[in-house]
C-alpha positions in Angstrom: 0.5 0.1 0.0 2.9 2.4 0.8 3.3 2.4 -3.2 -0.4 3.9 -3.9 0.3 6.4 -0.9 3.8 7.7 -2.9 2.4 7.7 -5.9 -0.9 9.5 -4.8 1.6 12.3 -3.1 3.4 12.6 -6.4 0.6 13.0 -8.5 -1.1 16.1 -5.8 2.2 17.6 -5.1 2.6 17.8 -9.4 1.6 21.1 -11.3 -1.5 21.0 -13.6 -1.1 20.7 -17.6 -0.6 23.8 -19.4 -0.8 23.6 -23.5 2.3 24.7 -25.4 -0.3 26.7 -27.4 -2.9 28.6 -25.7 -6.9 27.8 -26.2 -7.2 31.4 -27.5 -4.8 31.4 -30.1 -6.5 27.7 -31.6 -9.5 29.0 -33.9 -7.1 31.6 -35.2 -4.7 28.7 -36.1 -7.3 26.5 -37.3 -8.3 28.9 -39.5 -4.9 29.3 -41.1 -4.3 26.2 -41.2 -7.4 25.0 -43.1 -7.3 28.1 -45.0 -3.6 26.6 -46.3 -4.7 23.4 -47.0 -7.8 24.4 -49.4 -5.0 26.7 -51.6 -3.3 24.1 -51.3 -5.7 22.0 -52.8 -6.8 24.2 -55.5 -3.2 24.3 -56.7 -2.8 20.7 -56.5 -5.9 20.3 -59.0 -4.3 22.7 -61.3 -0.8 21.3 -61.8 0.2 19.7 -65.0 0.4 15.6 -65.0 4.2 14.4 -65.2 5.4 11.3 -65.7 7.0 11.6 -62.0 4.3 13.0 -59.5 7.3 14.4 -57.4 5.6 18.2 -57.5 2.1 16.1 -57.3 3.2 14.2 -53.9 5.0 17.3 -52.6 1.6 19.6 -52.3 -0.5 16.6 -52.0 1.6 15.9 -48.7 1.4 19.4 -47.2 -1.8 19.8 -47.9 -2.7 16.2 -46.3 -0.7 17.6 -42.9 -2.1 21.1 -42.8 -5.5 19.4 -42.8 -4.7 17.2 -40.6 -3.8 19.4 -38.1 -6.2 22.3 -39.0 -9.2 19.9 -38.0 -7.7 19.3 -34.7 -7.2 22.6 -34.0 -10.8 23.1 -34.7 -12.1 20.3 -32.8 -10.4 21.9 -29.5 -11.4 25.1 -30.7 -14.6 24.3 -30.5 -14.5 21.8 -27.4 -14.4 18.7 -29.0 -10.4 17.9 -27.0 -9.1 15.2 -29.2 
């Protein structure tokens, strides 16, 4: 039982969690990330087709990553903490 008591004491003495990015900035961050995603998606649709799609892969990957982070930021901004 001493292990539980020591873990409980450690838990009570530890500082509370504080996010790196302030929650007040999340709507703006989500808007910027999702806006960049839509811009890159439009740019992706206008790219000419090439034999080796390196540029297409780079643009699509960047848009995908920005979209993923943008959706998570938007969820957190409206109170759905994922």
